[in-house]
C-alpha positions, -999 to +999 in steps of 0.1 A: -009-063+172-030-088+191-060-069+206-080-100+217-075-087+253-064-055+270-031-039+260-012-017+284+010+009+267+039+026+284+039+062+273+074+076+269+095+101+250+127+081+255+130+046+241+159+038+263+134+034+291+120+003+276+138-022+299+122-004+329+086-011+317+091-045+301+078-063+331+044-046+330+038-031+295+027-049+264+038-020+241+054+014+241+036+046+231+064+067+217+056+104+220+077+116+191+065+152+196+081+153+230+112+133+221+147+144+214+157+133+179+129+107+176+139+092+143+174+085+155+159+069+186+139+046+164+168+037+143+188+027+174+160+009+192+166-027+201+140-033+228+116-062+230+083-042+231+067-031+199+058+006+194+028+028+189+041+060+172+024+092+182+034+127+169+008+149+185+003+185+171+001+216+193-036+218+187-041+184+204-019+187+234+014+179+218+045+198+208+049+189+171+048+217+146+025+211+116+053+214+091+066+179+084+047+163+113+030+137+093+061+130+072+081+122+104+052+100+116+053+082+082+090+077+084+085+062+119+059+038+105+086+023+082+105+009+112+098-028+119+093-021+157+065+003+149+032-017+147+007+011+152+005+048+146-019+073+162-036+098+139-060+124+150-096+122+137-094+157+123-062+147+103-079+116+090-109+136+079-089+164+063-062+145+044-075+117+022-040+104+014-030+098+051-047+065+059-039+046+026-003+058+028+002+045+063-016+012+056+008+006+027+035+004+054+017-024+071+009-006+104-024-006+123-040+027+129-054+043+160-077+072+152-079+095+183-101+123+195-093+145+225-115+170+243-093+187+270-120+208+287-152+187+289-170+155+280-197+155+253-231+141+259-236+103+254-250+105+219-221+127+208-196+104+224-210+074+207-209+092+174-173+102+179-163+066+186-181+055+154-164+082+133-130+072+146-137+035+138-145+044+102-109+054+096-089+032+119-085-001+136-088+014+171-111+043+181-095+062+209-115+089+226-101+109+256-122+136+272-119+157+304-141+147+333-154+177+352-174+154+375-183+117+382-211+118+357-187+126+329-165+096+339-196+074+340-207+086+306-173+077+291-176+041+305-211+038+292-200+049+257-170+024+258-195-003+267-220+007+240-193+010+213-178-024+223-212-040+221-214-027+184-181-046+177-159-015+177-124-018+192-120+012+214-098+029+239-118+052+262-102+076+287-115+102+311-087+127+317-082+147+349-083+137+386-120+128+386-115+106+356-084+088+367-103+057+379-116+051+344-081+042+334-084+012+359-119+001+353-124+009+315-109-025+305-139-041+323-162-023+299-143-032+268-115-007+264-086-023+245-057+000+253-045+018+285-017+044+287+006+052+316+041+066+321+069+056+345+066+072+379+101+087+373+090+103+340+082+140+347+072+148+311+036+161+306+015+137+286-021+139+298-038+150+330-047+124+355-024+096+345-014+069+369+022+055+370+024+024+350+034-001+377+006+012+399-019+010+371-009-025+360-014-037+396-048-021+400-061-034+367-049-069+376-066-067+410-099-056+395-097-083+368-094-109+395-122-093+414-144-093+383-140-130+380-155-132+415-184-109+408-169-074+414-185-054+442-190-016+444-167-017+474-139-030+451-142+000+428-144+024+458-113+009+472-096+012+438-106+049+436-091+056+470-058+039+459-058+059+426-061+093+445-030+084+464-009+077+433-023+098+405+001+120+387-008+155+377+012+154+345 
């Protein structure tokens, strides 16, 4: 997958929604753990967008049972449409066979870390990004923002890690962190995630519907070329508060 620029992923548990996001998304994130018969969906998929396969465990905000979870994700990685898989940092650390097995299928690997209750200090955040990068092609870190300082710390860590040559996806979850989904690409974040507005499934707190997010990112990207002002970000934050989903 070409990660020279920013990639917007449409998060979904139903691959038949692909035509509805084709105009704004670069890729689908297929949440297998929340999908009905995910392997059959993959076998029948004939969409244009490539797929990031995610099979999140209960202990990381998903619904997949541990038994057979990685086997199903491995099966998904064998489909031509699947170009990337998302594997938790703890899984990569604990199972030495996982990364080599998936790489043999020719997929790129996102190593992800989630903290659903808080945001670590800057030094710890930087270390988590580096640890994720040791195992995968993209280091994805999502933490919960309890205040604006938490969101700022995430953006600082995204910038620091990017400056070190690490490909990262940094996200602050929750209402106070929602604006990071819009501005993080300006600091180097490579992948953003968003569902359709009509999709009522619970994925992560503070997500913005994909058509709204794409429009906001595009607006800020244009503003950045004109020397972005604080007022531009304040205006974006106001817009975000009006459209943020609570799922």
